[in-house]
N, C-alpha and C positions, 0 to 999 in steps of 0.2 A: 712639404705640405702641398696638396693638390687643391684645385679650385673648389671641389666639393666640400672639403674640410673648411676651407676659408669661408665659404658661404654659410655653412652651419654655425661656425663661430660668430660670424657677424649677426646671424639671426638670433642666437642666444644673447649676444651682447645688446642687441636692440630691444629685446623683450625685457631684460633686466634693467636696461637704461630707461625704459618707459616708467618703471616703478620708481627708480631713483629720481627721475625728473619730477614726478609728483611730490616726492618728499622734499626735493630741493626747492620747488616752488613754494611749498608751505613754509619752509624755513626762512626763505627770503621775505615772504609776506609778513611773518610774525616779527622778524628782526626789523624790517623797515617801519612797521607801525609802532612797535613797542620797545625796540632795542633789546629784546630778549633773544638770546641764542638758544633756541628751543631744543635742548639736548634730549628731552623726554619725548620728542616726536616719534621716535622709533617704537616706544612702548604702545602707542596707539595702533601701530601696525600689528603688533603681537596681540593686543586686546581684540582688535577687529577680527583677526584670523581665528583666534580661539573662541570668541563669542559665536562666530558663524559656524564653526565646527561643532560646538555644543548644540546649537539650535538644529543643525542638520541631523544630529543624533537623537533629537527629541528630548534633550535635557535642558534644564534651566541654567544658563551660564552664570557663573559667580559674579561677573561684571555688573549684573543687575543690582546686587547688594552694594557693590562699590559705588555705583551711581547714586543710590539712595543716601549712602553715608556722605559722599561728597556734597550732595545737595543740602543736607542738614548742616554740615560744616560751613558751606558757603553762606547759608542763611545766617548762622551765628556770626560769621565774620562780617557780613554786611550790616548786621545790627550793631556790632561793635564799632565799625568804621563810621556809621551814621548816628552814633549816640548823640543825644541832644537835639536831634531833628525829629519832628512830630508829623511829617508829611505823610498822611495816610495813603496817598497815591503811590509814593515811592515804596512804602512798606508792602503794599499790595502787589506791586510789580515784582519786588524782591521775592516775596513768598511764592508768586506764580512761577518765576523763572527757576528758583532754587529748590522748591519743595513740591509744589503741585505737578509741575511738568515731569520731573524724574519719577514721582510717584505714579503718575498715569502711565508712563512708559513701562515701569516695573509691573504694574497690574496687567498691562497688555502682554508683556513677555510671559508672565505666569500663566495666563490663559492660553496663549498660542503655542508655547514651547512644546508641550506634550502632543500637540496635534500634528506636528511636522507639516506645516501649511504649504510647503513648496519653496523653491529657490528664490523667487522674487520677493515673497513675503519675508523670508528669512534674511535676505540681504537688507531689505528695508528696515527690519527690526534690529538687525545688527548696527546699522548706521544710527538708528534712533537711540540705541543704548550707549554706544561708544562716543558719538559726536558731542553730546552735551557735557561729557566729562572735562573736555578741554577748557571751555569757558568757565566752568565751575572751579577748575584749578587756577585759572587766571584770577578769579575773585579771591581765592584763598591765599595764593602764594605770591602773585605778582602785582596785583592792583595796589596793595599797601606799599609796595616798593617802586611805584611808578616813576618817582623822581630820583631814584638811586642811581649811582654810576653803573656802567655796563658790567664791570667786574662783579659787583654785588648781585646783579641780576643773573650773571653766569653761575655764580656759586649757588644761588637759589635754584637755578635750572638743573644743575648737577645733583643737588640734594633731592629734587623732585624725581629725577630719573631713578635714583637709588631707591626712593620710597615706592615708586610704581613697580619697579622690578620685584621688590619684596612682596608687595601686595599681589602681584601677578602669581607668585608662587603660592600665596595663601588661597587665592580664589580659584586658580586653575589647576594647581598641582604641578608636579615635576614632569609628568608625561607629555610627550609631544602628540600633536593631532594633525590630521589632514582631512580634507573634505573633497567630495566629488567635483569634477570639472563642470563648468557651466555648460559645456558642449563637448560631445564625443566626436564631433566632425573633424576631419583631417583634410587639409588642402595641400595638394601636391603641385609644386611649381618647379619644374625641371628636377634637379637633384634634391631639392628641399622638400621636407615634409613638415608642414606647419600645423600644429595642433589647434583645435578650436579655442582653447584657453588663451593661447598667445594672441589670437585674433581679438578676443574679448579685451585683453589687456591693452593692445594697441588702439582699438576703437574707443574704449572708454577713456583712455589717457588723452587721445586727441580731442574727444568731445569735451572733456573737462577743461582742457587748455583753451579751447574756443569759448567755452562758457565763461571762464575767468577773464579772457580778453574782453568779451562783451560786457561782463559785470563791471570791470574797472573803467572801460571806455564809454559805456552808455548809460549807466545808472548813477543816480545821485549819491547813493551809499558808496558805490565803488569810487567815485570821484572824491568823496570825503576821506576814504581810506588813503587814496593817493596823496591828498593834501596833507594828511597827518604824517605820512611817510616822508614827505619833502620837508615839512617844518611843523613840528608838534606845537610850538608856541604860537606860530602864526595861525594854525588851524584852531587853536583854542580861542584866540582873539576874535576870530570871525564867527564864533559860535558853534564850531564842530565839537561835539562831546568826545574827547579823546579816550575816555574810559570806555564808552560804548564802542568806539572804533577798535579798541583792544579786544573787547569781548567778541566782536565780529571776526577779527583776524584769528583769534584762537579757535572759534567755532569752525571756520573754514579749514584751519590746520587739522582739527580733530576729524572733520569729515574726510579730508584727503587721506589722513593716516588710516582711518577705519576702512575706507574703500580700498586702499592699497593692500591691507591685510586680507580682505575678502578675495582680492584678485590673486594673491600669491599662495594662499593656503591649499589650493588644489595642486600646486606645482611642487611644493616642498613641505616637509614636516616642520611645524612651528611649535616652539617651546615658549614658556613664559618669558624667557630672557633673550629670545631670538631677535627682538625688535631693535636692540642696541646696535648690532652689527649692520643691520639693514639701514637704520637711521644714520649710522656713521658714514655709510657710502653716500647717502643723500646729502649729508653735511659736507663731505668732501667735494661733491659736485657744486654745492652752493658756494663754497669758498673759492674753488677754481673759477666759477662764473662771476665772482666779485661780491657776493653776498648783498647785491643791490640791483642786479640785472636779471629779469625774468628770462629773456631769451638766452642770456649767457648761462644761466643755471640749467636750462633744458639741454643746450648743446653740451655742456660739461658733463651732465648726467649720462648722456648717450656715450660720450667718450669713456667715462668711468665704466659703464657696462661693457663696452667693447674691450677695454683694457683688462677687465676682470675675466672675460671669456677667454682671451688669448693667454692670459697668465695661468688660467686653470689648465689649458692644454699643454703649455710648455713647462710650467713649474707650479703644479697645483699646491704644493706644500708652502709656497711663498706668495700665493696670490694676494692675500690681505696686505702683506708687506709691500708688494709692488704697487698695489692700488693706492694705499694710504701714503706711500712715500712720494707719490706724484704731487702731493700738496706742498712739499717742501720747496722745490724751485719756484713755484708760483708765489709763495709767501715771500721768499727772498727777493724775487724780481719786483714785487709790489712795494716792499719796504725800501728798496734802493731807489725805486722810481718816484715814490710819493713822499718818503720821509715820514716824520711823525706829525700828527695832527692833534689839535686840542679837542677834547670831547665836548659835544654840544651841551650847554647848560640849560 
């Protein structure tokens, strides 16, 4: 292997690692705030990619109807959970968040989709369609189980992943889709040829990481999420609404997943079930990083991307095996170092 091939592999690994870093951050965020291992995070990558590809083709994406269905289901679930309460303000807010907002997004998509309004509007509309699905799913699947053990939450997350995969087949079909790159520009640095889409991925990933750092460090909502992650019971005692914190965490995860899908669909053909393998790589990075450390998750994601790139070069048939096997020694080392711990009540 010469230096040129080495640099090309490192470049590919860094680009892939940037996407995995976003997914790892969202997984760490959701787990820290809600104790949910969000197995279904990868589906939002696929939904974001396929929704953007449909809009780019001037078609109304099937995810619009899924959003409306989830909104109605979340409204019914909210009414059932709050039965016996007659607070008109709470009912109005529930209806606004679960029915009116998804309905407004659906009407906007129906109007704009045939017009092919351009890249920026299509990206914004994709995020507006896919992002709200995540907090709606939290209301339906996880909010009623907020006090359940982690194992129960994991089983619910796996069931949600399977359901979303099946719904993806229903609403998007079995065909794969791609979309045009954000930019056709090419940057040449020595022996490297860096496409414009890779620059978009790196720039947006870095900008989002900086934004998340400022959000958690400078805003009251971000500090409330950090407090919930450190001690849910203590946060509840000082007046932080932990259910609202869960909704915000899931909304951020949905946004990150949808954005990741928009970024990767110009680089590879995405199918309805492609999100699982992509999300699994982000999950691997989150586990290697400790499932509680944001910097550790980012560093591990870059390492996973580089390991995948070199594995593709040397043993492409076994690249998934090599990448996912890396998690085993990490888990063994942590189990030997820390031993067993009691789950927080």
